[in-house]
N, C-alpha and C positions, 0 to 999 in steps of 0.2 A: 231512302237509304243515304242520300247525299246529306239530308238534314241530320241524320244520326251521326255520320262521320264528322260533320262540322261541329256537332254538340260534343262529341267525344274529344275532338281536337281542342275545342275551347276549354273543356273541363279537365282533360288528362294532361295536356302539354304543359300547363303552368305547374301542376303537380310534379311532373317529371323534371321539369327544370329546377323546381325546388329541391327535389331529391338530389339531383346532380350537384346543386350548389352546396348542399349539406355534405355530400361525399367529398367534395373539394375541401370544405372546412375541416372535415375529419381527417383528410390526408395531411393538410397543413398542421393540424393539432398533433398528429402522430409524429411528424418530423420534429416539431418543437419539443415534444415530450422526450423523444429519443436524444436530442441534443442535451437537454437537461440531464438525462440519466447518464450520458457519456461524460458530461462535465463533472457530475458528482462522483462517478467512478473514477475519473482521473484524479480528483481531489482526494478521495479515499486512498487510492493507490499511493499517492504521494505521502499521505499521513501514515500509512502502514510502512512504507519504506523508510521514512524518518524515524519511526518508532523501532524498527528492526536495526538501523544504523546506530541508534542510541544504545540499544541493548548490546550490540556487538562491541561497541566502544567501551561500555561499561565492563564487559567480559574480559576484553583485551587488557583493560586497566587492572582488573583482578589478577590476571596471569602475570602481568608485570610485577604486581605487588608480591605475589607468591614467589617469583623468580628472585626478587630482591631479598625476601626473607630467607629463601634456601641459600643463596649465595652468602648472605651474612652469616648463616649457621655454618656453612662450609668454611668460610674465612676464619671464623672462631676456632673451629676444630683444627684447621690447618695451623693457626697461631699457637694453640695449646699444644699441639704436636711438636711444633718447632721448638717451643720452650722446653718441653720434656726431653727432646733429643739433645738440647744443649746442656740440660742439667744431668743427663744420664751418665756421661763420662765422669762427672765429678762424683756421682753417687757410687761409682764402681770402684 
């Protein structure tokens, strides 16, 4: 029986240590992979934020342009109305 136990110890222990070493390597690999994923996610998040910021700035610029066009139209109408009001007494 002691011989069998010794034989098991000789054949099984190295294999168990090999399995343990492989598990430790896998653990390290998982951590490295997770770090890479986190870094990629952070970079993608920054890219998305930059894209959203650009879209928002473009939209704000379009709103500013529309405001300028509307104000110019209002100014023109106001000017035309003022001219008409100035001419109206002479016409009557």
